[in-house]
C-alpha positions, -999 to +999 in steps of 0.1 A: +063-143+154+031-134+135+032-107+109+015-077+126-008-063+100-031-033+102-060-030+077-069+007+073-103+015+059-119+048+051-152+033+065-174+059+049-194+040+022-202+013+047-220+038+068-237+058+040-246+034+013-270+005+018-256-016-009-221-014+005-234-020+041-252-051+029-221-066+014-198-055+042-219-051+074-188-048+095-168-028+069-144-038+042-115-034+065-130-061+088-137-085+060-101-082+048-087-086+084-109-117+090-095-134+058-059-125+070-066-139+105-075-172+089-040-177+078-014-190+104+014-165+108-006-133+103-022-113+130-045-085+116-063-057+133-081-027+118-080+011+118-103+037+103-104+073+092-128+082+120-104+072+148-081+097+166-051+102+142-070+078+119-059+049+141-023+053+130-004+068+159+034+067+159+034+040+185+010+018+165+030+022+132+062+013+151+045-021+159+030-027+124+049-049+100+025-044+071-002-017+065-030-022+041-048+009+028-083+013+012-098+047+005-121+063-021-143+093-013-124+109+016-087+110+005-087+147+013-097+141+048-066+121+057-043+142+077-010+153+060+008+147+093-004+110+093+006+107+057+041+118+064+042+094+094+032+065+073+057+074+045+085+074+071+074+041+084+076+027+049+110+042+043+122+026+076+109-008+066+072-012+071+054-030+042+025-012+024-003-027+004-026-002-014-059-015-027-083-004-055-091+033-053-062+038-028-043+046-060-054+081-055-047+083-018-023+108-004+001+081+007+003+063-026+008+095-045+034+106-019+054+075-024+050+073-062+057+110-069+033+108-099-003+117-105-014+080-103-044+088-126-062+064-148-094+058-168-124+042-152-160+030-158-185+017-133-206-008-152-203-041-132-183-057-161-163-089-159-126-086-149-101-113-158-068-111-140-038-128-156-005-137-138+024-122-156+049-137-131+040-172-121+068-177-097+063-144-078+055-150-040+024-129-044+011-154-071+016-185-050-012-210-051-031-190-078-043-202-112-029-185-144-060-164-145-091-159-125-123-138-130-144-114-110-179-113-124-186-077-115-160-050-110-153-014-119-131-009-149-097+007-145-078+014-178-045+025-190-026+048-191-019+044-154+001+073-142+026+054-120+064+050-122+077+020-139+071-009-114+098-030-100+076-060-110+042-064-126+025-095-111-010-092-126-027-075-156-064-072-160-087-075-190-122-060-187-154-070-206-154-036-223-119-042-238-096-022-216-065-037-199-047-025-168-016-032-147-035-045-117-007-058-095+025-039-093+054-038-068+078-011-056+107-006-032+106+027-013+135+031+011+135-002+031+098-008+026+081-031+001+050-017-016+023-036-036-007-020-054-036-044-061-065-031-083-097-051-074-120-039-047-149-017-058-171-013-028-205-021-044-193-056-054-184-085-031-148-086-043-131-090-009-152-122-003-136-138-033-112-166-024-086-157-051-086-120-041-081-130-004-053-153-014-035-124-033-038-102-002-026-129+021+004-136-001+011-099-004+013-095+034+039-122+036+059-107+006+057-071+020+069-081+054+105-070+060+118-090+090+149-068+095+150-042+122+135-008+112+158+019+101+158+047+127+152+082+114+151+073+077+150+109+067+181+120+085+210+136+064+239+140+089+269+163+085+299+140+087+328+158+104+362+158+087+379+139+116+356+109+112+360+105+074+369+069+065+401+082+050+423+110+065+417+143+047+427+179+053+399+205+052+404+232+026+384+259+008+355+280+019+323+263+032+287+272+041+283+250+073+304+247+104+312+214+122+281+201+141+256+223+122+225+205+108+229+224+076+204+232+049+183+203+035 
């Protein structure tokens, strides 16, 4: 069965900036989805900020194996309700890939629990991405390094938790370096952050960038059944404890009560 992937795009710059519209006439989200759909075993569709519930209804997320997220100028316009819905989907086993300026999205900061801040410069400088883990599935089929002629610089320190794995680091023409490909596990969900993708440059047309995202979808996919109600914290009655015990001492909750969380 194909990996059901949704590419979520903010879809603002494509409608308001002539340069971005010229590079991505159908939107960055469509460009990414087209690249994914060229790979056997992946079925990609799109969703945008402007759709009802941002295109991410509970029913759609339940049928999504991997969600890809790109946002920049409208992070604050994303509904908190949708953010929590996406977080619960990740905790239950949905994969999440966050691209470029999505480092400052509500969902990435929600899952990281840190500011996710960094330094930046928009000067169209060369970026060289180096593999730091040759045998990682996300690096499959890629050279030890590859270059993007024009990109926005992101620099350290990057305010994220220590990654599970660092797959790529970037060097920029101005001298900065950055952890540009990092993985996490959140609940049952696999999470990958990938740095390149400034909207005024044709980054998502690049074959190596497309290869990274294609590989990342396969890596992020968790084929196991979703965990139902991943935020539940049930009160376990005395009579169903694995070992026989006798209740003793005062308590705050009675049997069957949800209790305080």
